[in-house]
C-alpha positions in Angstrom: 58.7 0.4 100.1 56.0 2.8 99.1 56.8 6.0 97.1 56.1 8.3 99.6 58.6 6.6 102.2 61.1 6.2 99.9 60.9 9.9 99.0 61.2 10.9 102.9 64.2 8.3 103.4 66.1 9.8 99.8 65.5 13.5 100.9 66.2 13.0 104.5 69.0 11.5 104.1 70.4 13.9 101.4 69.6 16.5 104.3 71.5 15.0 107.0 74.6 14.5 104.4 74.5 18.4 103.3 74.6 19.6 107.1 76.9 17.2 108.4 79.1 18.7 105.7 78.6 22.0 106.8 79.1 21.3 110.3 82.3 19.4 109.2 84.1 22.1 107.4 82.2 25.2 109.6 83.7 28.3 108.5 87.1 29.3 111.3 88.1 32.7 109.5 86.2 34.9 107.1 88.5 33.7 104.1 87.1 30.2 105.0 83.8 31.8 104.9 84.4 34.1 101.5 86.4 31.7 99.5 86.8 28.4 101.1 90.2 29.4 102.2 91.5 29.7 98.4 92.4 26.1 98.4 89.8 24.2 96.7 90.9 21.4 94.0 90.0 22.4 91.0 88.1 18.9 90.0 86.1 19.6 93.2 85.3 23.4 92.6 84.7 22.6 88.8 82.0 19.8 90.0 81.0 23.0 92.9 80.4 25.3 90.2 78.2 23.2 87.8 76.1 22.5 90.8 75.5 26.1 91.6 75.4 26.8 88.1 72.7 24.3 87.5 69.9 25.7 89.5 66.3 25.0 90.1 66.0 26.5 86.4 68.3 23.8 84.6 67.0 21.1 86.5 63.7 21.7 86.9 61.9 24.3 84.5 64.3 24.4 81.8 63.0 21.2 80.4 59.2 22.1 81.2 59.9 25.0 79.4 61.4 23.2 76.0 58.6 21.2 76.3 55.8 23.2 75.8 57.4 25.9 73.5 59.5 23.7 71.5 62.3 25.3 69.3 62.1 28.5 71.3 63.3 26.9 74.2 66.8 26.4 72.6 67.4 29.9 73.9 68.0 28.6 77.6 70.3 26.1 76.0 72.1 28.1 73.8 72.5 31.0 75.9 73.5 29.5 79.5 76.2 27.1 77.5 77.6 29.9 75.4 77.7 32.3 78.3 79.6 29.3 80.1 82.4 29.3 78.1 82.3 33.0 77.8 82.5 33.5 81.3 85.5 30.6 81.3 87.3 32.5 78.3 87.2 35.9 79.1 86.6 36.8 83.2 87.4 33.5 85.2 91.1 33.5 85.4 91.6 37.2 84.9 89.4 37.8 88.0 91.0 34.9 90.1 94.8 36.7 89.5 93.3 39.9 90.8 92.9 38.0 94.3 89.8 39.7 96.0 87.1 38.1 97.8 84.4 39.2 95.9 83.3 41.3 92.5 82.1 44.5 94.4 86.1 44.5 95.5 87.3 43.6 92.0 85.2 46.8 90.3 86.3 49.0 93.7 89.4 48.6 93.1 89.6 48.6 89.4 87.6 51.6 89.0 89.3 52.8 92.6 85.8 54.2 94.2 83.6 53.7 97.0 81.2 54.6 95.0 81.8 52.1 92.1 81.7 49.5 95.0 78.2 50.6 96.3 76.6 50.2 92.6 78.2 47.0 92.4 76.6 45.8 95.7 73.3 47.4 94.5 73.5 45.5 91.3 74.8 41.9 93.0 72.0 42.1 95.0 68.8 43.1 92.6 70.3 40.1 90.4 70.7 38.0 93.3 67.5 38.3 95.1 66.0 38.1 91.7 67.5 34.7 90.9 67.0 32.8 94.1 63.7 33.7 93.9 63.6 31.3 91.1 65.2 28.3 93.4 63.1 28.9 96.1 60.0 28.9 94.1 61.8 25.2 93.2 62.1 24.1 96.5 58.1 24.8 97.5 57.3 22.8 93.9 59.5 19.7 94.8 58.4 19.6 98.7 54.1 20.2 97.7 54.2 17.2 95.5 56.6 14.5 96.8 56.1 15.7 100.6 52.7 16.5 100.5 52.8 19.8 102.3 51.9 23.5 100.6 54.2 25.7 98.3 54.8 27.8 101.3 55.8 25.5 103.8 58.3 23.6 101.3 59.8 27.4 100.9 60.0 27.5 104.6 61.8 23.8 105.2 64.1 25.0 102.4 65.0 28.0 104.4 65.9 26.3 107.5 67.9 23.6 105.3 69.9 26.8 103.7 70.4 28.6 106.9 71.7 25.4 108.3 75.1 24.8 105.9 75.1 28.4 104.1 75.4 30.6 107.5 77.1 27.5 109.6 80.1 26.5 106.9 80.0 29.7 104.6 81.5 28.9 101.2 83.9 26.0 102.9 80.6 24.6 103.9 78.8 25.4 100.8 81.4 24.0 98.5 81.7 20.5 99.5 78.5 20.7 100.0 77.7 21.6 96.2 79.8 18.3 95.5 77.6 16.2 97.1 75.0 17.9 95.5 75.9 17.8 91.8 76.7 14.0 92.4 72.9 13.8 93.8 71.3 16.1 91.3 72.8 15.0 87.9 72.2 10.9 88.9 68.6 12.0 89.3 68.4 14.0 86.6 70.2 10.6 84.3 68.4 7.9 85.7 65.0 8.4 84.9 66.0 10.2 80.9 67.7 6.6 80.4 64.7 5.0 81.3 62.0 7.1 79.5 65.0 6.9 76.1 64.8 2.9 76.4 60.9 2.9 77.0 60.2 5.1 73.8 63.0 4.5 71.4 64.8 1.5 72.7 67.7 3.1 72.8 69.6 3.9 76.2 71.4 6.9 75.4 69.1 9.7 75.9 71.1 12.4 73.3 71.0 9.4 70.8 67.2 8.4 71.7 66.5 11.8 70.5 66.9 11.1 67.0 66.2 7.9 67.3 62.7 6.6 65.8 59.6 6.1 68.4 59.2 2.3 68.7 55.7 2.2 68.1 55.8 1.4 64.7 55.1 4.5 63.0 58.5 4.7 61.4 58.8 8.5 62.7 61.5 10.0 64.9 60.9 11.3 68.2 60.8 14.8 66.8 58.9 14.1 63.4 56.2 12.0 66.2 55.6 15.4 68.0 55.2 17.6 65.2 52.1 15.3 63.9 51.1 14.8 67.3 50.7 18.6 68.3 49.7 19.8 65.0 46.4 17.4 65.2 45.5 19.2 68.5 45.9 22.6 67.3 49.6 23.1 68.7 52.6 24.8 66.7 54.6 22.1 65.1 57.5 21.6 67.9 60.2 22.1 65.7 58.9 25.7 65.0 59.5 28.5 66.8 56.6 31.7 67.1 59.5 34.0 68.1 60.8 36.5 65.8 64.6 36.0 65.0 65.3 39.4 66.8 64.3 38.3 70.2 65.9 35.3 70.3 68.9 36.9 69.4 68.6 39.1 72.3 67.3 36.7 74.9 70.2 34.1 73.7 72.5 37.3 74.3 71.1 38.2 77.7 71.5 34.8 78.8 74.7 34.3 77.5 76.4 37.9 79.2 74.2 37.4 82.3 75.9 33.8 82.9 79.4 35.9 82.7 78.3 38.7 84.6 76.6 36.0 87.4 78.7 37.0 90.8 77.9 33.3 92.9 79.6 32.0 90.0 82.4 34.3 89.5 83.5 34.0 93.4 84.1 30.2 92.8 87.1 31.1 90.7 88.5 32.8 93.6 88.4 29.4 96.0 91.2 27.6 93.5 94.9 28.1 94.7 96.4 29.8 91.4 95.1 31.0 87.8 95.8 27.9 86.1 93.7 25.8 88.2 90.4 28.4 87.8 91.4 27.6 83.9 91.2 24.1 84.9 88.1 24.1 87.0 86.6 26.2 84.1 86.7 23.4 82.0 85.5 20.5 84.4 82.7 22.7 85.2 81.5 22.9 81.3 82.1 19.1 81.3 79.9 18.4 84.0 77.3 20.9 82.7 77.3 19.7 79.2 75.9 15.9 80.8 72.8 18.1 82.2 72.5 20.3 79.2 72.9 17.7 76.3 70.1 15.6 77.9 67.6 18.2 78.3 66.2 18.4 74.8 65.5 14.3 75.1 63.8 15.3 78.6 61.2 17.8 77.3 60.8 15.5 74.1 60.0 12.5 75.8 58.0 14.2 78.5 55.7 15.7 76.1 55.0 12.8 74.3 54.1 11.0 77.6 52.1 13.7 78.7 49.5 13.7 75.7 49.3 10.1 75.6 48.2 10.1 79.1 46.3 12.9 79.5 44.8 14.1 76.2 41.0 12.2 75.9 41.1 10.7 78.8 38.0 10.2 81.1 38.2 12.2 83.8 36.8 9.2 86.4 40.2 7.1 85.0 43.4 9.6 85.3 46.3 8.5 86.3 46.9 8.4 89.8 49.9 11.0 89.0 47.6 13.6 87.8 44.9 13.8 90.9 48.6 14.0 93.3 49.8 17.2 91.6 46.1 18.8 91.4 46.5 19.0 95.3 49.7 21.0 94.6 47.7 23.5 92.6 50.0 23.0 89.3 47.4 21.0 88.0 43.9 21.2 86.9 40.9 20.4 84.7 37.4 22.3 84.1 35.1 20.0 82.1 33.9 22.8 79.5 32.2 20.3 77.2 30.3 18.1 80.2 31.9 14.7 78.2 34.1 13.9 81.5 37.0 13.7 79.2 40.6 15.6 79.4 40.7 17.6 76.5 44.0 18.5 76.0 44.2 21.3 73.2 45.5 24.3 71.8 44.8 27.4 74.0 45.3 28.9 77.6 42.9 26.6 80.2 43.7 29.6 82.7 41.2 33.0 82.6 44.4 35.9 82.0 42.8 38.4 84.5 41.4 36.2 87.3 43.6 33.7 89.8 44.5 30.1 88.2 42.0 28.2 91.3 38.8 28.4 92.9 40.1 26.1 95.5 36.5 24.4 95.1 36.1 21.2 93.1 33.8 19.7 90.7 30.9 17.3 90.8 33.7 14.6 89.6 36.4 16.2 92.3 38.5 17.9 89.9 40.2 20.8 90.6 38.3 23.6 88.9 39.9 26.6 87.3 38.7 30.3 87.7 36.2 31.1 85.1 38.5 29.2 82.0 38.1 31.2 79.1 35.2 29.9 76.8 37.0 30.9 73.8 39.8 28.4 74.6 39.3 24.7 73.6 41.9 23.4 76.1 40.7 22.0 79.4 43.9 21.0 81.2 46.1 23.2 83.0 49.6 21.9 83.4 52.4 24.0 85.2 55.7 24.2 83.1 57.8 23.7 86.2 56.8 20.0 87.3 57.6 18.6 83.6 60.7 17.0 85.0 59.5 16.1 88.9 56.4 14.5 87.2 58.0 12.8 84.1 58.7 9.6 86.1 54.9 9.1 87.5 53.9 10.4 84.2 56.1 7.3 82.4 55.6 4.6 85.2 58.4 4.4 86.7 59.5 2.9 89.7 58.7 4.6 93.1 63.0 5.2 94.0 63.2 6.8 90.5 60.7 9.2 91.7 62.2 9.4 95.0 65.3 10.3 93.4 64.0 12.9 91.2 62.5 14.5 94.2 65.8 14.4 95.8 67.9 16.0 93.0 65.6 19.1 92.4 66.2 19.9 96.4 69.7 19.4 95.3 69.5 21.7 92.3 67.4 24.4 93.9 69.5 24.6 97.3 73.0 24.2 95.7 72.6 27.7 93.8 69.9 29.3 96.4 73.4 28.8 99.1 75.8 30.3 96.5 73.3 33.6 95.9 72.9 33.9 99.7 76.8 33.8 100.3 78.0 36.5 97.9 74.8 38.5 99.2 76.0 38.3 102.3 79.2 39.0 101.5 78.6 42.0 99.8 76.8 43.1 103.0 79.5 42.3 105.4 82.8 43.0 103.7 81.7 45.6 101.0 79.3 47.5 102.7 80.5 47.2 106.2 84.3 46.3 106.3 85.4 48.1 103.2 83.2 51.3 103.4 81.4 52.0 106.5 82.9 50.6 109.4 86.5 49.1 108.6 87.4 49.4 112.1 85.6 46.3 112.5 87.4 42.7 113.7 87.7 39.8 111.6 85.3 37.8 113.9 82.9 41.1 113.8 82.9 40.6 110.2 82.1 37.0 110.1 79.5 37.6 112.5 78.1 40.4 110.0 78.3 38.1 107.6 76.6 35.1 108.7 73.7 37.7 110.3 73.5 38.8 106.7 72.8 35.2 105.2 70.3 34.4 107.5 68.2 37.9 106.8 68.6 37.0 103.0 67.5 33.4 103.4 64.3 35.2 105.1 63.8 37.5 102.2 64.6 35.1 99.5 62.0 32.4 101.2 59.3 35.3 100.6 59.9 35.7 97.4 59.9 31.7 96.8 56.5 32.3 98.4 55.3 35.0 96.1 56.9 34.6 92.5 56.6 36.6 90.0 56.6 33.8 87.2 57.7 30.3 85.9 61.1 29.5 88.0 63.1 29.8 84.2 61.4 33.3 83.1 62.3 34.3 86.6 66.2 33.2 86.0 66.3 34.6 83.0 65.3 38.1 84.2 68.2 37.8 86.9 70.5 37.2 84.1 69.1 40.4 81.8 70.1 42.2 85.0 73.6 40.8 84.9 73.9 41.2 81.7 72.6 45.0 82.0 74.3 45.9 84.9 78.0 43.9 86.1 79.1 42.1 83.0 80.1 45.2 81.2 82.1 46.6 84.2 83.9 43.1 84.2 84.8 43.1 81.0 85.7 46.9 80.4 87.5 46.4 84.1 89.8 43.9 82.6 90.8 44.4 78.5 90.3 48.3 78.6 92.7 51.0 80.7 90.5 53.7 79.3 87.1 53.0 81.6 87.2 55.2 84.4 85.2 55.6 87.5 82.6 58.1 86.3 81.8 55.7 82.9 81.8 52.5 84.9 79.4 54.1 87.4 77.1 55.9 85.0 77.5 52.6 82.8 75.9 50.3 85.4 73.2 52.6 87.1 72.0 53.3 83.3 72.4 49.4 82.3 70.5 48.4 85.6 67.4 51.1 85.7 66.8 50.4 81.9 66.7 46.7 82.2 64.6 46.4 85.7 62.2 49.5 84.3 61.4 47.1 81.0 60.8 44.2 82.9 58.5 45.4 85.6 56.5 47.5 83.2 55.7 45.1 81.2 55.6 42.0 83.3 53.7 43.8 86.7 52.9 47.2 85.6 51.4 46.5 82.4 50.9 43.2 82.1 48.1 43.0 79.4 50.9 45.1 76.8 53.1 42.4 77.3 53.5 41.2 73.6 55.7 41.6 70.5 53.4 44.8 69.1 54.3 46.6 72.4 57.7 45.8 72.8 60.8 47.8 71.7 62.0 46.4 68.4 60.1 43.3 69.4 62.4 42.6 72.2 60.9 41.0 75.0 61.3 41.4 79.0 63.4 38.0 79.1 65.7 39.3 76.5 65.9 43.1 76.8 69.2 42.5 79.3 71.2 42.4 75.9 69.8 46.3 75.2 70.2 47.3 78.4 74.2 46.0 77.9 74.7 47.6 75.1 73.1 51.2 77.0 75.6 50.4 79.4 78.5 49.8 77.3 77.9 52.9 75.3 77.8 54.9 78.3 80.4 53.8 80.2 82.6 54.3 77.1 81.0 57.9 76.2 81.4 58.9 79.9 84.8 58.6 79.9 85.8 60.0 76.9 84.8 62.8 78.5 86.3 62.9 81.9 89.8 62.5 83.3 91.3 58.8 82.7 92.0 56.2 85.5 95.4 56.9 87.5 98.6 55.5 86.0 98.6 53.0 88.9 95.3 51.3 88.1 96.0 51.1 84.4 99.7 49.3 85.5 97.0 46.9 87.4 95.0 46.3 84.5 98.2 45.5 82.6 99.3 43.4 85.0 95.9 41.2 84.9 95.4 41.2 81.7 97.5 38.0 80.8 97.1 35.5 83.2 100.2 33.9 85.4 100.2 30.2 85.3 100.6 30.8 89.9 
């Protein structure tokens, strides 16, 4: 059976499984739709949480970012894993004991204010739509290559699948679907990693192969080999970073605290029967997450070595099949600057900073041409970072069934998180905006209908973000984490551990943190991209890391405003004391 047929088979079977689970576990009440009835086993919830959290950014883009920027990419590993530990220790059990459906629910009641609830809804929607843009982009990338359709068509297919199981099943359907998706994505990630580790180092364990010697007789370790190969081509050493210390610290902090403030992850801990189960499921999830995250650095290094071996100085007429196949997606391109017919992969940008990436035209040899490729750069090859994990099995020449498996895994990773995000958006609109604020008289069935309609609308908007993405998947997701760190995390942490922070402080803090961080990202990434460099950033902090500064601003304003305004009512202070020490039931 051909690779293409295997891909259709495995992806089609996975879709049938997800939709079948959604139909089987269709939500019959708002409690089913919002928190899966509150009866999910900790092991299943841990697996679903891992799938919910390990998005397209983790599966598709993280190893690609690390592969291209080396040590600087470690901020994603440190930030996301450290943030999950923070979430499990500081927030998950306490929010579960509070026992509400949504994050705005907690903020609205803790800060005794409908205005605070609405501000939390706004923050949640900003964060979730920014995050879901990366997921839909990931879906489009997978489909554009493996199903041989346009990226836009791939996004639309993904929208249809998410619509089926998110709108029908709600949290109940999503939870059991995510258990299946975790199994698919982790198997799809580990199988090619084991194959390639064996090929390069003779060690079947990627985590150990990452530190082993390359089996080419050079007696160099994987990292030593990468350093020598990259420096010969004019790149920076793989093991040396170019980011400033303050920017590395800021990005790591933004990702850490943003993780702890992500609403689609936090809501998972409302789905278990008791507080002790929330702690237990957080532990399970950390183990499941660690399997992928400890493998990613090895995947990144192996992929970069294979990429250079198969592309650099290769005649285009003899280019491997994967190169021309990815060219058709618009995510790989070559322009022969020195007219030697060979692909020169060197340091420097292959793209013009002011022109679209591609002309749509083909050169004399059939290559996909770049638009106005800069003549001051020797690099002739453009490789989109987001394809590295997906193309890795093809680059290494692995069997067709492995390539098809990776396609199914990439789709599973993107769809699992997209569904979770769409659910929290619909819950915020139907429960917090309508039921709790604007239309408290609606029935449970009307609220459930509103939740499904809100999810349907959110799917459509998410699709637009996927078709017109603002950056690479991991970078888009990094912006979402920054927004979460600057807006929701301080309100949640202060809401649990401080009896003195009041509604005025919380509202002012959330608005200031969100506004500052959002404005900074928009200014440097979209309004004035030509100024997006260290010399123009505030204190040398990039847009990916500015959420850390926004978070500090949120904390400072919330505490300051609370000091000069009336303290929280006595019953609210008593509530805080009650939830601060988790009970066993």
